N, C-alpha and C positions, 0 to 999 in steps of 0.2 A: 504494500500500500504506500502511496505517496501523497503529497499535498500539492494542490494547485492554488496559488495565491494571486490575487489581484488587489488593486487599491480599494475595491468595494467588497471583497469577499475572500473566502477560503473554502476549498473543497477537499475532502478526504477521498482520494480516488484509488481504486484498485488498478492492478496492472492491465486489465482489459478495459480500462476507461469507464468503469462503472462507478457512479458516485455513491459512496457510502453515506456521507453526510455533507450537505452543501450549506455553507454559511454565507449569507450576503448581508451587507449593512446598508441601512438607509435611515435618513432623518425624517421623523414624523413630528412636526412641531418642535418641542424642546426635547423630545425623547429620541434616543437612538435605538433602533430595532434590529434584532438578529432574526433573519428569516431562515428557517431550516427546511431542508428538502428531504423527503423520504428516499430510501434506496431506489435509485432509478438511473437511467443513463444521463450523462452530463448534458446532453442536448435537451432533455425534457424536465430536469429537476425544477426549473423555475416555474413550471406550469402547475405544480402541486406543492404548495408551501403553507406553513403555519408560522405565525409571528409571535415572538415573546420579547419583552423588554429586557435589556441588559444594562448593567451599570457601566459607566465609563471605565472603571477598573477592569471589569470583565472583558470589555471590548479591547482594551489595551493589552490584556493578557493574550487574547487571541491573536492580535496583531504581532505581538512580540514572538509568539510561537511560530507564526507564519514566516516572519522575517528571519528568525533563527534558522529555520529549515533552509532558506535561500542562502544564508551565510555559510552553513555547513556544506551545501551543494557546491558553492564556489570554492571552498577550501578543498574539497575532494577533487574537483576538476583540476585545480592548480597543482595539487600533489600528483595526480595521475597522468597529467599531460604536459606540465610545464617544464619538466626537466630540472637539472641542477648543474651549476658550474663547478668544474674541478680541473685544475692544472691547465687552465687556458682554453678549455672547450666546454660545451654543454653536452650533457648525457641524458638519454631518455629516462623517464620515470614511470613508465607503464608497468603493469604487473610482470610481464614477461622479462623486460629489461632488468627490473629489480631482482628477479630470481637469478638471472645470469650474473648480474653484478655481485650478488651475494656469494655465489659459487666461486667467483674470481677472488673475492676478498678472503674466503675460507682458504683458498690455495695460498694466498699471501700470508695468512696467519700460520699456515703450516711451514712456509719458508722461514718465518720469524722463529718459530719453535726449533727449527733444524739449522739455524744460522745460514740459511740460503741467501742467494743473491736477489734482492728485491728490485734491482735495476735491470735484470735480464728480461728480455722479451719472452713472454709465455709461448710455448710451442705445444700444439695439439696434433696428434697423429703425424708428426714430422713437419707440420706447417706452422710458421710463425703466426701468432694471433694478432690481427690488426682490428681494432675496435672502431665501429662506425659512430661518429658523433652526430649531434642533431643538425649540424650545418653540412652534413653529408661528406665530411672529411673522414679520414682514417688515421688512427694513431696506434703505435705499437703498445700492446697491453703488457704492463709490467706489474709486479707486486706493489710497487709504490703507487702506481696509478690506480690499481684496484682498491687500495686502502684510501686513497684520496677521494675516489668516487663514493665509497661507503661513508666517509666522513661528511662529504658534501650532501649526500642524501639525508643523513641524520640532521644536519644543520638546517636544511631546507624544511624538513618536516617540523622541527621544533619552532622555527620562525613562523611557519604557516599556521600552526595551531595557536601560537601566541597572537598572531594577527586576528584570527577568527575569534578568540576569546576577548580580545580588546574590542572588536566590533560588537560582539554580543553585549558587553558591558555598556558601551556608549549608546547602542541602539535601545537597550532596556531602559536606560534613564532618560532617553529623549522624550520630548513631549509628543512626537508623532513618529512611532517606530516605522510605519509604512513609508515615510519620507526619508528615513535615514539612508545616507549614501555610504555603502560599504565597498565601493569599487576601488578605493585607494588604500594605501597603507599595508599592502601585501609585499612579501619579498619578491624580487624580480623573477620572472619566468622567461623561458627562451622566447625571443622575439620582442620583448618589451624594452 
């Protein structure tokens, strides 16, 4: 299940685009109303609704929850697609790349334990390993580079989570969470 948020509402949506609960907001005189929809398709939920009055605090809590979901989504996209810089190049951060990079770092850890040469280029099946960077270049993979990539990945993750938490805090205390701009203040990703 995921959320779909707009400036006037929030929908709790299943993966097959079925609305579990739709919430829309409208002003009626001095009151703010929450309009709830029964379980039905997203295209028809507005046709069958019942309205209940909500306090401003309840509405803000709903807005905060919706925007927090959007901040977390941005955090995950940046972590999974933004890459990280190490040793003068950018390296992919998708799940597959992280797994391969982890294996390379484990090999470097083994070299450290056995007093091996961290500057020597890795060789697999008799072929020197050249690692593709996000700018489509190739660099010789060494133990030092594998460790640098692992460190860069950790640093990028920590900084990205910190940025998300900072945005969550300031969005939560803002007067209008839906208007809070969380597009800045993140660590750089490839291409920025």
